[in-house]
N, C-alpha and C positions, 0 to 999 in steps of 0.2 A: 475157894476163891478163884478169880480169874485174873490174868495179867494181860492187859491189852498192849499191843505194839502197833503203832501207826507207821504207814509208809505211803509214798506217792506224792508227797509235797514237791514243790519246785517253783520255778519262775514261769509265768504265763502272761501273755498280753491281754489287755482288757478285751472282753468279748469272747475270749477263748474258754477252753474246758480243761478240767483236770479231774481225775478220779483218785480219791483217797481210799486206802484199805486199812483195815484194823484186824489183825489176827490175834485171837484171844486164846492163850494157853491156860491150862488148869482144869478146873472141874467142868461139869456139863454146861456147855455153851448155851444150850437152849433154855437153861434155867434163868437166864439173865436178859433183862431189857438193856438195850445198848443205846448210847447217845453220842452225839458229836457236839463239842463246844469249841469256842475259839477265843483267843485273847490277842487283841491288837496292842501295839506299843502305847503305853500310857493309859490303857483302858482296862476295865475289869473283864474278867472272863464272862462270856455270854453263851447262852444256849443257842444251838443251831438246829439240831434235828434229833429225833429219837425214834426207835422202832421197837415194837413189842417182841416178845420171845419167839412168837410164831411168824413174825414178819407181816402179819395181816393189818396191823394198825401202825400208823406213823403220825408224827407231830413235827411241825416246822415253825421256826421263827418267822415272823412276817417279812423280815428283811431278805429271806432266801426262798420264800414260798414261790413255786413256779420256776425256779432256776436250779435248785438243788434237789436231789433225790437220794434218800437213804434206802438201803436194802441190805439183806443178810443172806448168807448161805450157811445154814447150821451144819451141813455135812462137812464144810471146810472151816468151821469155827471162825468165820470172817464176816465182818460188816463193812459196807462200802458207803462212800459219799460221792455221788456223781455231781460235779459242780459245773454248770453251764452258764454262759453269758456272764462271766466273771467281771466284777467291777473293782476299781481301785480300793474301795472300802472293804472288800473281802480279804485284803491282806491281813494276815494274822498267823499265829501259831494255832494249829488245829489239834484238839485233843479228843481221843476216844475214851469213853468211860462206860462202866457197867454197874448195874444194880440188880438186886434180886427182882425177878419178874413181877412179884406182887407188892413190891414196896411202893407205896403212895405216889407222890407227885412225879410227873413225867420230866419236869424241867429242873429238878434239883435233887439233892440227896444221893448223888452217885458216889459209890464207895471205892471203886477200883478205877485207876486212871493210868493212861499211857504217858509217855514222855513228851509227846507232841511232835508234829511235823510242820515245817514252815511252808506257808503258801504266800507267794509274793506276786501281786498283779501289777503289771507295769503299763504305762500309757503308750 
């Protein structure tokens, strides 16, 4: 198994940028598809982005497409989420998650979760 640990959250003005990192300890990082999810106050957790084990394939929620970029460095056991042109509605706790690389759907069924990092976008 892997244990994701997020970092990089904080307070940023609308239109600004932030980069989240997720370091995954444990077994072979490249065996896992990695995803980012978020949960805003009073809302359900939602999918943000995911990346294949090799980093060659990505998937994005429509709400972040063109603004967010997911990437990974398997040598560092780390996945990143570069967030640009941030909006007030991007405010949420962001979670990093992992699932075995051949496990079905890209946007659900993640088995290993981090504790989350808060991102607050101010006007």
